N, C-alpha and C positions, 0 to 999 in steps of 0.2 A: 504494500500500500504506500502510495506516494506521500511525502511529507508536505505540510503547508509551509515549511521553512523556506524563506526566500520570497514568499508571496504574501507577506503580512498585509492583512486588511485590503485584499485585492477585490473585494466585492462590496456593493452597497445594497441594502434592502430596507425594509421597514419591519420593526420588531416591537413586541410588547416586553416591557422590562419588569412587570409585576402583575399581580392578579387583577388590577384595574382593567387590563386588556387594552389600554390605549396604545396605539401603534405610532411610532415616529421613526425617522431615518436612523440607520444603524450601520456602521461599517464592521466587516468581519472577514475572515479568511476562508477561501475555498481551497481544497487541496489541488495540487497540480495533477493533470490527468495521468492515470496509470496505463499500463499496456492494454487493459480491457475497458478503459473508460471512454466516455464521450463527454466533451465539454460543449455546452451550447448556450447561446445568447437567448434569454427568455424574452419572448415578445408579449405573451399574455398569460394570465393565471386566473383560474376560476376561484370564486369565493364560496367555500363550503361551511356548513355548520361546525365541522371539526375545527375550523379556524377560531370560532368562538369558544369552543370547549377548551382548547389548550392555551389560548392567549389569556383566558380568564380562570384557568385552573379549576374547571368545573368538576373534575374528578377528585379534587382535593388530595390530601396526604402527599403534597410535594410532587404530584404527577407531572406538572409543567416545569420544564427545565429552562428557566429564564437566562438570557433573553430568548424569546420565542419568535422566530421568523416563520410565519405560517405559510400555507399554500401547498396543495397537492393535486392541483389540476393544471399542469404546467406544459406549455408548448413554446417552441422557439425554433431557432435555426442553428444547425451544427457549425461550430467554428474550429473544433480540433478533435481528432480521434487518436486513440492509442494504437500501437503497432499491431495488436491482435484483433482490432475491430474490423469486421468484414461486412456488417449489415448497414453501416452508415458511412457517408462521406461528407466532407465539408460542403455546406450549402443546403443539405437536406432539411426538410421540415420534420420535426421530431416532437415527441411528447413523453411525459413521465407522470405516473399516477401516484397512488397512495403509499407505495413502498419502493425502496431503492436497493435493497439487498436481502438475501436469505442464505440459508446454509448451502444450497445448490446440490445437496446430496441425499436428503431424506426422501421418503416415498412420495410426499406431496410435491416437493420441488421437482422430482423426476417426472411427475405427471403434469407438470406446469400449473400446479395449484399452489404457487409460492406464497400466496396470501395466507395459507394454512401451514406454513413451514413448521415442522415439528420442533425445531430448535429456536424458533422465534424470528419473525421477519424484522427488517429494519425500516421503520416508518420514514417517510420522506421529510418530515420535520418533527422535532421533539423526540426523536429516537436516538439510540446510541449506535453509531456506526462501528464497523469492524476495527477501526483504528482508535476507538474510544472517544471520538469527538461527537458532539451533539449535532444531529442533522438539522439543516436549515432549509426551509422550503422556497416556494416560488415567488414570494413577494420580494424579489431580488433580481439583480441584473443578469446573473448567469448561474449555472449549476453544473456539477460534474457527477456523472452517474455511470455505473457499470452497464455495458451495452445490453445485457440480458433484460434489464428493466426499462429499456427505452423502446419507443414504438414509432415506426415511420408513419407520418401523417400524409395521406395522399394529397396531391396538389389541388384536387377539386373540393377539399374541405377547407374553408377559411380557418386560419389558425385560431382566431377568437372563438369560433364556433366549436372547434375541436376540443378546447380545454375542458369544458364540463363533461365531455364524454368519458374522461379518464377517471372520474369518481361517480358522479350522478348517473351517467349513462351506464357504466359497467355495473353499478350496484343493482340495477333492475334487469339489465340484459343477461347477466350471468345466471341468476336463478330462473329466469324465463326459459333459457336453454336447458338448464339442468332438469327442470320439471316439465319439459316438453310443451311449453306454452307457445310453440311456434307451429301449431296444427291449425291450418285455416279452417274456419267454420266453428271453432270452439268459442266459448264465452269467457271473458276476463273482466273481473271487477278491480278497480283501482281506488284505494282509500287514500285520500289526501291529494291535493293538486298543488304541488310545489316543484322544486328542482327535480326530485326523483319521480314524482307522480306524472308530470307532463312528459317525461321521457318514456315512462311505462305505457302511456297512451300512444305515443308515436311508434314505439316498437310493436305494440299490440296491433295497431292498424296495419303496419307493414307486414306482420305475420298473417294477416287475414282474419283476425279475431273480431268478435263482436264485443265492443268495449263499453262498460258501464262505469261511470265515475261517481264516487260517493263523497259528499262534502257535508259540512255542518250547516252551510247556508247556501242560498241561491246566488250569492254574489259572483260566483265563478261559472255559472251555468252557461251563459252565452259563449264565453271563451272556450269552455270545454267542448261544446258541441260545434260551434261555427268555425273556430280557429284551429283547435287541436284535432277535431274530427271524431270525437267520441260519439257513440251511437245513442247513449242514454245517460241521463244525469239524475241522481237520486239524492234528496236531502235525508241524511241518515236518521234524523229525528222524526221523520214522517212515517208513522207506524203503518199506514195504509200502503204507501209506496214500498216499504220494506217487505211487508207480508206478500204483496203481489209479486215480488221477485224471488219468493221461496223456491229453492232447488232449480235455479236457472243458470248458475255459474259453474264452469269447470275449474276456474282458477280465481284466486284473489291475491293481489299484491298490496300489502299494507305498508304505505310509505310514511304514515303519520308518526311523529315523534312524541307528541303529547299523549298523556294517559287517556285511553278510550276503551270502551267495552268490546273486547274481541267477540264475546258470546253473541253480540247483536248481529254479527255477520255470518256466523257459522251455519244457520239455517238456509242461507242463500246458496250454499254449495250443493252441487249434485252429489250423488253417491261417489265415493272415492275422490272427491274434490280436494284441491290443494290450496292451503292458505299459507302464504309466505310473508314473513315479517322482515322488512329491511330498514324500517325506522328504529328508533331507540327509546320507547317509552320506559318509565322507571320500573314498571312491573306489568306482568300479564296475568290476568285471571281468566280461567276458563273452566266450565263445567265438563268433567270427563265424558258425560253422556253426549255432549255435542260433537265429540270426536268418535266415540264408539258407535253411535247410531249413524249409519251411513259410511262407516269406515273412512272417515275423513283424515287428512294429513295436515299437520301444522309444522312448518319448517322456518328456519332462519337463514340469512345469507349475508355475507360480508364482501363487498366488491367482488374481485375475481382474480384468477391467475393470468399469466402472460398469454396463454393460448386463447382464452376467452376474450382478452383485451384486443389481440390482433384480429380475431374474427369479427368482433363488434365494430372496430374501426373500418374494416373492409366492407362490412354490411352497410354501415352508414354512408360510406362513399358511394357504394353501388345504388342504394335506394334514395340517396339525397336526404338523409335524416339528420337534422341539426337541432340543437336545443334553442329555445327562445332566450335571448340574453339581453342584458343591459350593460353596455361597456362604460367603464368609469376610469378616471385617472387614479393613481395611487394616493393622491392627496385627499381623495374622498372616501378612503377605505374605512375610517372610523364611523362615518355616517352610514356607510353601506352595511357594516356589521350590525349596527342598531336597527336598520331597516330589515335586515335578514331575521333578526330576533323577533321583530314585529310582523314577520311574514309579508313585508311590503316590497316584494320583488316579483317580476314576471320574466323569467322564472329562475334565472341565475345571473348574478353579477360576474362580470369578467373584467379584470384589471388590465388596462392597456399599459403594460410595463414598459414597452419599447419607447413609447412617446411621452410618458409622464415621469418615469423614474429617472430618465436622462436629464431632467431639469433640476434634479437635486444637487 
């Protein structure tokens, strides 16, 4: 592993210095590229709720390692490659998602499910890298990553649009493929209409599914139906609507992070239906009978491995699937994080690193 010696404070980013989570300019060191590394200029970085979690130490117990430079939906342009790198060349469009290293030898790494590495993956930010340094994410000018965890971004996907695919997109795509939600003619329910939920709708329609969106209010109905292309919209508090949808869905993807009653949705699944949780509520309560009757399946999922990531990017390029984004300068990021907490974004913030961080 290359040393950062000789390249002191060679990178600028924005970091949180304490649990207030307030971000401000911060200089730090990136290691020099090793033989298997790719160094690339960051052009854009998506804003994920994980950025809130670790900048504000939401997990407690010293989980956040300050200063925290967040960001794990990172895209840019290759500027240097190590001597062993064969998949990338200078000038390529490239992306990095939620992790930047793993053991590369356990059964999960061998199956390209590195996100479930038996020895522990290295997170893109607020993780401990193999050289003992704390990883720093995409709210910065450049990054150095092992080629295994980098992904080629096809030229027909705008870099700003590609960024959210690397977390929000993958988080729903991976379980959809694993649980065979790509069978045209089947029915999918999507709980929550945010960064994850709107991508679940887009993938569902591309797979040929009949998509129903569940929300707590009618405020997003027109957008869900007219813009995102969902087939049906149901307010989850409307008892009549919910009962009328009994046993109509093959699959449900639950993207909501706030606490909500899972049992409310289980009767909507057909026999052997699958309910997948990708949000992170504080707890889940479910009556066993709601699983036993109708042999229903409840599962969880966490982003995806490198194989799924590559397949998703290729699928999006082929089908023209892009997230709905709001591009912001880095100087607006503190306000953006507050708006994200308040669910005031349609549907993903993307920081224009290239044109705003350069001004610092």
